[in-house]
C-alpha positions in Angstrom: 14.5 -89.4 -46.8 10.9 -88.2 -46.8 8.0 -90.4 -45.8 6.9 -90.8 -49.4 10.1 -92.3 -50.6 10.4 -94.5 -47.5 7.0 -95.9 -48.4 8.0 -96.3 -52.0 11.2 -98.1 -51.0 9.3 -100.3 -48.6 6.8 -101.3 -51.3 9.6 -102.0 -53.8 11.5 -104.1 -51.3 8.4 -106.0 -50.3 7.5 -106.7 -53.9 11.0 -107.9 -54.8 11.1 -110.0 -51.7 7.8 -111.6 -52.5 8.7 -112.3 -56.1 12.1 -113.8 -55.0 10.4 -116.0 -52.4 7.8 -117.3 -54.9 10.6 -117.8 -57.5 12.7 -119.9 -55.1 9.7 -122.0 -54.0 8.6 -122.7 -57.6 12.2 -123.5 -58.6 12.7 -126.0 -55.9 9.3 -127.5 -56.4 9.8 -127.9 -60.1 13.3 -129.3 -59.7 12.2 -131.8 -57.0 9.3 -133.0 -59.2 11.6 -133.5 -62.2 14.2 -135.4 -60.1 11.5 -137.5 -58.5 10.1 -138.5 -61.9 13.5 -139.2 -63.3 14.4 -141.3 -60.2 11.2 -143.4 -60.5 11.8 -143.9 -64.2 15.5 -144.9 -63.6 14.5 -147.4 -60.9 11.7 -149.0 -63.0 14.1 -149.4 -66.0 16.8 -150.8 -63.7 14.3 -153.4 -62.3 13.3 -154.5 -65.8 16.9 -154.7 -66.9 17.8 -156.8 -63.8 15.0 -159.3 -64.6 16.1 -159.6 -68.2 19.8 -160.0 -67.2 18.7 -162.8 -64.8 16.9 -164.7 -67.5 19.2 -164.1 -70.5 22.5 -163.0 -68.9 22.5 -159.9 -71.2 21.3 -156.4 -71.1 20.8 -155.7 -74.8 17.7 -153.6 -75.5 16.9 -153.1 -71.8 18.4 -149.6 -71.5 20.9 -150.7 -68.9 24.7 -150.9 -69.0 27.2 -153.1 -67.2 30.1 -151.3 -65.5 29.3 -148.0 -67.2 32.4 -145.7 -67.2 30.5 -142.5 -66.3 28.8 -144.0 -63.2 29.2 -141.5 -60.3 31.8 -142.6 -57.7 29.4 -142.4 -54.8 26.9 -144.7 -56.4 29.7 -147.1 -57.5 30.9 -147.4 -53.9 27.3 -148.0 -52.7 26.8 -150.9 -55.2 30.2 -152.3 -54.1 28.7 -152.7 -50.7 25.9 -154.8 -52.1 23.2 -152.1 -52.2 21.3 -150.4 -55.0 20.6 -146.7 -55.3 20.1 -143.6 -57.4 22.1 -140.4 -57.8 21.8 -137.2 -59.8 25.0 -136.1 -61.4 26.2 -133.7 -64.0 28.9 -135.1 -66.2 30.5 -134.5 -69.6 27.3 -135.7 -71.2 25.1 -133.3 -69.2 22.9 -133.8 -66.2 21.4 -137.3 -65.7 19.8 -139.5 -63.1 21.7 -142.7 -62.4 20.3 -145.9 -60.9 22.6 -148.9 -60.2 22.7 -152.3 -58.5 25.1 -155.3 -58.2 24.8 -158.1 -60.8 27.2 -161.1 -60.6 30.1 -159.0 -59.4 29.4 -156.3 -61.9 27.5 -153.0 -61.7 24.2 -152.9 -63.6 23.3 -149.2 -64.1 20.7 -147.1 -65.9 21.2 -143.5 -67.0 18.2 -141.1 -67.6 19.2 -137.9 -69.4 17.8 -134.8 -67.8 19.2 -132.1 -70.1 15.8 -131.1 -71.4 14.2 -131.1 -67.9 17.0 -128.8 -66.6 16.7 -126.5 -69.5 12.9 -126.2 -68.8 13.7 -125.4 -65.2 16.1 -122.7 -66.3 13.5 -121.2 -68.6 11.0 -121.3 -65.8 13.5 -119.4 -63.6 13.9 -116.7 -66.2 10.1 -116.4 -66.6 9.8 -116.0 -62.8 12.4 -113.2 -62.8 10.6 -111.4 -65.6 7.3 -111.8 -63.9 8.8 -110.4 -60.7 10.2 -107.4 -62.5 6.9 -106.8 -64.3 5.0 -107.0 -61.0 7.4 -104.6 -59.4 7.0 -102.2 -62.4 3.2 -102.3 -62.0 3.0 -102.2 -58.2 5.7 -99.5 -57.7 3.8 -96.7 -59.5 0.7 -97.6 -57.5 2.8 -97.4 -54.3 4.2 -94.0 -55.4 0.7 -92.7 -56.0 -0.6 -94.0 -52.7 2.5 -92.6 -50.8 2.1 -89.3 -52.6 -1.6 -89.0 -51.5 -0.7 -89.9 -47.9 2.2 -87.5 -47.9 0.1 -84.7 -49.4 -2.5 -85.2 -46.7 0.1 -85.2 -44.0 1.8 -82.1 -45.4 -1.7 -80.4 -45.5 -2.2 -81.3 -41.8 1.3 -80.0 -40.9 0.8 -76.7 -42.9 -2.5 -76.2 -41.1 -1.0 -76.8 -37.7 1.7 -74.2 -38.5 -0.9 -71.7 -39.6 -2.7 -72.3 -36.3 0.5 -71.9 -34.4 1.1 -68.6 -36.2 -2.2 -67.3 -35.0 -4.7 -68.2 -37.8 -7.2 -69.9 -35.6 -9.7 -70.2 -38.5 -7.5 -72.6 -40.3 -9.0 -76.1 -40.7 -8.0 -79.3 -42.5 -11.6 -80.4 -43.0 -10.8 -84.0 -43.8 -13.3 -86.2 -45.6 -15.1 -88.8 -43.5 -13.1 -92.0 -43.9 -13.6 -94.9 -41.4 -10.5 -96.6 -40.2 -8.3 -93.9 -41.7 -5.6 -92.8 -39.2 -4.6 -89.7 -41.2 -8.3 -88.6 -41.2 -8.3 -89.2 -37.4 -5.2 -87.0 -37.0 -6.7 -84.3 -39.2 -9.9 -84.4 -37.2 -8.0 -84.2 -34.0 -6.1 -81.1 -35.2 -9.3 -79.4 -36.3 -10.9 -80.2 -32.9 -7.8 -78.8 -31.1 -7.9 -75.6 -33.2 -11.6 -75.2 -32.5 -11.2 -75.6 -28.8 -8.2 -73.3 -28.8 -10.1 -70.7 -30.7 -13.1 -70.9 -28.4 -10.8 -70.6 -25.4 -9.0 -67.5 -26.8 -12.3 -65.9 -27.7 -13.5 -66.4 -24.2 -10.3 -64.8 -22.8 -10.7 -61.9 -25.2 -14.3 -61.4 -24.3 -13.4 -61.6 -20.6 -10.6 -59.0 -21.1 -12.9 -56.7 -23.0 -15.7 -57.1 -20.5 -13.5 -56.4 -17.5 -11.9 -53.4 -19.1 -15.2 -52.0 -20.2 -16.8 -52.5 -16.8 -13.9 -50.8 -15.1 -14.2 -47.7 -17.1 -17.3 -46.3 -15.3 -16.0 -46.6 -11.8 -12.6 -45.5 -13.0 -14.1 -42.2 -14.3 -15.5 -41.7 -10.8 -12.1 -42.3 -9.3 -10.5 -39.8 -11.6 -13.1 -37.2 -10.7 -12.8 -37.9 -7.0 -9.0 -37.7 -7.2 -9.1 -34.3 -8.8 -11.3 -33.1 -5.9 -8.8 -34.1 -3.3 -7.0 -31.2 -1.5 -3.4 -30.7 -2.6 -0.9 -32.8 -0.7 1.5 -35.7 -1.0 -1.2 -38.3 -0.4 -3.4 -36.7 -3.1 -0.6 -36.7 -5.6 0.1 -40.3 -4.9 -3.6 -41.2 -5.4 -3.8 -39.2 -8.6 -0.7 -41.0 -9.9 -2.1 -44.4 -9.1 -5.5 -43.5 -10.7 -3.6 -42.4 -13.8 -1.7 -45.7 -13.9 -5.0 -47.6 -13.5 -6.6 -45.5 -16.2 -3.8 -46.2 -18.6 -4.0 -50.0 -17.9 -7.7 -50.1 -18.6 -7.3 -48.2 -21.9 -4.5 -50.5 -22.9 -6.6 -53.5 -22.1 -9.5 -52.1 -24.2 -7.1 -51.5 -27.1 -5.7 -55.0 -26.9 -9.2 -56.5 -26.8 -10.0 -54.5 -30.0 -6.8 -55.7 -31.7 -7.5 -59.3 -30.7 -11.1 -59.1 -32.0 -9.8 -57.7 -35.4 -12.0 -54.7 -34.9 -9.2 -52.2 -35.8 -8.9 -51.0 -39.3 -6.1 -48.9 -40.6 -6.8 -45.5 -42.3 -3.9 -45.7 -44.8 -2.7 -42.6 -46.6 0.6 -41.1 -47.9 2.2 -39.1 -45.1 5.7 -37.7 -44.4 7.6 -40.0 -42.1 9.7 -37.3 -40.4 6.9 -35.2 -38.8 5.2 -38.4 -37.7 8.3 -39.6 -35.8 8.7 -36.1 -34.4 5.2 -36.1 -33.1 5.6 -39.7 -31.6 8.8 -38.8 -29.7 7.4 -35.4 -28.6 4.2 -37.1 -27.3 6.2 -39.3 -24.9 7.9 -36.4 -23.2 11.2 -38.4 -23.2 14.5 -37.8 -24.9 15.3 -39.7 -28.1 17.9 -39.0 -30.8 16.4 -39.1 -34.3 18.8 -40.3 -36.9 17.9 -40.3 -40.5 19.8 -42.3 -43.1 20.5 -41.2 -46.7 20.4 -43.3 -49.9 23.4 -45.6 -50.3 26.1 -44.3 -52.5 25.3 -40.6 -52.1 28.2 -40.0 -49.8 26.1 -37.9 -47.5 26.4 -38.6 -43.8 23.4 -39.4 -41.7 21.8 -36.5 -39.9 21.1 -36.8 -36.1 19.1 -34.7 -33.7 17.7 -34.8 -30.2 14.0 -34.3 -30.8 12.7 -35.4 -27.4 14.8 -33.6 -24.9 12.5 -31.2 -23.0 12.8 -28.5 -20.5 11.0 -29.2 -17.2 9.3 -25.8 -17.3 8.2 -25.0 -20.9 8.6 -28.7 -22.2 9.5 -27.4 -25.7 11.6 -29.6 -27.9 15.3 -28.8 -28.4 16.8 -29.7 -31.7 19.7 -28.6 -33.9 18.5 -25.7 -36.0 20.4 -27.0 -39.0 18.5 -30.3 -38.8 15.2 -28.6 -38.1 15.2 -26.9 -41.5 16.1 -29.9 -43.4 13.8 -31.6 -45.9 13.3 -34.6 -43.7 11.1 -32.7 -41.2 9.1 -31.0 -43.9 5.8 -32.2 -45.3 7.5 -32.3 -48.7 10.0 -35.0 -47.5 9.8 -38.7 -48.2 6.4 -40.2 -47.7 5.2 -43.6 -46.5 1.9 -45.4 -47.0 0.6 -45.9 -43.5 -1.8 -44.8 -40.8 0.0 -41.9 -39.1 -2.0 -42.2 -35.8 -1.1 -45.9 -35.4 2.5 -45.4 -36.5 2.7 -42.7 -33.8 1.4 -45.1 -31.3 3.9 -47.8 -32.2 6.9 -45.5 -32.1 5.8 -43.9 -28.9 5.4 -47.3 -27.2 8.8 -48.4 -28.3 10.5 -45.2 -27.1 8.7 -45.4 -23.7 9.7 -49.1 -23.4 13.3 -48.2 -24.2 13.4 -45.6 -21.4 11.5 -47.8 -18.9 13.5 -51.0 -19.4 16.7 -49.8 -20.9 19.2 -46.9 -20.6 19.8 -43.7 -22.4 20.7 -42.7 -25.0 17.6 -43.8 -27.0 18.0 -43.6 -30.7 15.3 -43.6 -33.4 16.9 -44.4 -36.8 15.3 -44.3 -40.2 17.1 -46.5 -42.8 18.1 -45.3 -46.2 15.1 -47.1 -47.8 12.8 -44.6 -45.9 10.6 -47.4 -44.7 12.6 -49.1 -41.9 12.6 -47.5 -38.4 14.6 -48.8 -35.5 14.4 -47.8 -31.9 17.4 -48.7 -29.8 18.4 -48.2 -26.2 21.8 -48.9 -24.5 20.6 -51.1 -21.6 20.8 -54.8 -21.1 18.8 -55.8 -24.1 15.6 -57.8 -24.5 15.4 -61.0 -22.4 15.8 -64.3 -24.2 12.2 -65.3 -23.6 10.9 -62.2 -25.4 13.2 -62.8 -28.4 12.1 -66.4 -28.6 8.3 -66.1 -28.1 7.7 -62.4 -28.7 6.0 -59.9 -26.3 3.8 -61.5 -23.6 1.1 -59.7 -21.8 1.9 -58.6 -18.2 5.4 -59.9 -18.6 8.1 -57.3 -18.3 11.1 -59.5 -18.6 13.9 -59.8 -16.0 13.6 -57.8 -12.8 16.4 -55.4 -13.6 14.7 -54.1 -16.7 12.4 -51.9 -14.7 8.7 -51.7 -14.2 5.4 -51.6 -16.2 2.5 -53.8 -17.2 4.1 -55.5 -20.2 1.4 -54.3 -22.6 3.3 -51.7 -24.6 5.2 -54.0 -26.9 2.1 -56.2 -27.3 0.1 -53.2 -28.5 3.0 -52.2 -30.7 3.0 -55.6 -32.4 -0.8 -55.6 -32.8 -0.9 -52.1 -34.3 2.0 -53.0 -36.7 -0.1 -55.9 -38.0 -3.0 -53.6 -38.5 -1.0 -51.3 -40.8 0.7 -54.2 -42.6 4.1 -53.6 -41.0 6.4 -56.1 -39.3 8.0 -55.5 -35.9 11.0 -57.5 -34.9 13.0 -57.5 -31.7 16.7 -58.2 -31.2 19.8 -57.1 -29.3 22.7 -55.1 -30.6 26.1 -56.8 -30.6 27.5 -54.1 -28.4 24.5 -54.1 -26.0 21.1 -52.6 -26.0 17.6 -53.6 -27.2 16.8 -53.0 -30.9 13.2 -52.9 -32.2 13.0 -52.8 -36.0 9.7 -51.6 -37.7 9.4 -52.3 -41.4 6.6 -50.4 -43.1 5.0 -51.8 -46.2 5.4 -50.5 -49.6 2.2 -48.6 -50.6 0.6 -48.6 -54.1 2.8 -46.9 -56.6 5.2 -46.0 -53.8 7.8 -44.2 -55.9 5.3 -41.5 -56.6 4.2 -41.0 -53.0 6.6 -38.1 -52.4 5.3 -36.5 -55.6 1.6 -36.5 -54.7 0.1 -33.1 -55.2 -0.9 -31.1 -52.2 -4.5 -30.0 -51.9 -5.0 -26.4 -52.9 -5.5 -23.8 -50.2 -9.2 -23.1 -50.0 -8.5 -19.5 -49.0 -10.2 -17.4 -46.3 -13.8 -18.1 -45.5 -16.0 -15.0 -46.0 -19.1 -14.7 -44.0 
């Protein structure tokens, strides 16, 4: 049950309980008052009748009766002991108040009919019930309205908190100033937390950008100095470490630009096959490119090794039958994306697969032409990465290899820039699987039919 309906149920229960309590109190007060008045009247009449009986020996005209047959048994026994008293009883003639006393061995009694008084009390009870129902009918909608407003404000606060958790640090509740309002206090606390978190993250981003920028100048000097070292094992090691440091600084600068939102995608229709070829070739690593066909065509997927290179000429080796297919032609299926950033994403995923997984590494394009998966056959992504996503400078478990832990972070950031989604998972039979889903561009069905620009021809001097 939601908070709103809990509040409504509480209001309804409280209203009904209050109406019932008031009704019970009024009922007993009215009944006690009527009985008290009837008892006083019966006693007064009995005293007058006793005086008349003592003078005349009769009860005619006094309103009293000797040895009345309808006298309640308890009152009769009380009189037999020599006492006088009163008792309310309901007999065949209806409710009545009896008063009795002994009189020369007989019982002198007075009966005061209370049928009208009891009917009035019953009518009062009915009116109290109707008043309680009316009050509930009036109060309940007001409770529903109040609960809905409270629930809406709480839902707004929860939605804003979720937006902040998702990375939208500009999200704010901006509650109106309401003194002694707990929900407004909670909303203000959430806004203060978001502002403090945003300021802290901005400080960290500025620090990262400043450090990377300040390291660039001395790093260029290191690169130049390393190139001037005489050939040898030590010089090779120094050059390798300088290259690693240079890559780290460039990645930090790229991450700082992504964090600052300074990156903008240059979207255009481009063939997916050549872009993937270029991405895999740029890594210098082996990867098997698998291309899916539309469902229901009955055509098998094509597969090729586009990344296996010779150590001397470093030229790609691929199946000549696949190399001539339409997939690798500029006339093949097109996607609406930034080819440079897409190349960066796929290259990072392939490098990560080789660095932390095991061969063979497969790059697969689904039948929809927009979904690209990169899979290795290693131990898979660690649970922490699957739960929280890529973390900077965290490479997962020790047996997954080495690296700075920035490649997947950059891939996720670049995917967001081009409007794509990048998801991480593990294959059932082992291996890490990264799935990149490219967005649909404007008028996507016509992307493959876009006309090519005419050949400008030779330039004459």
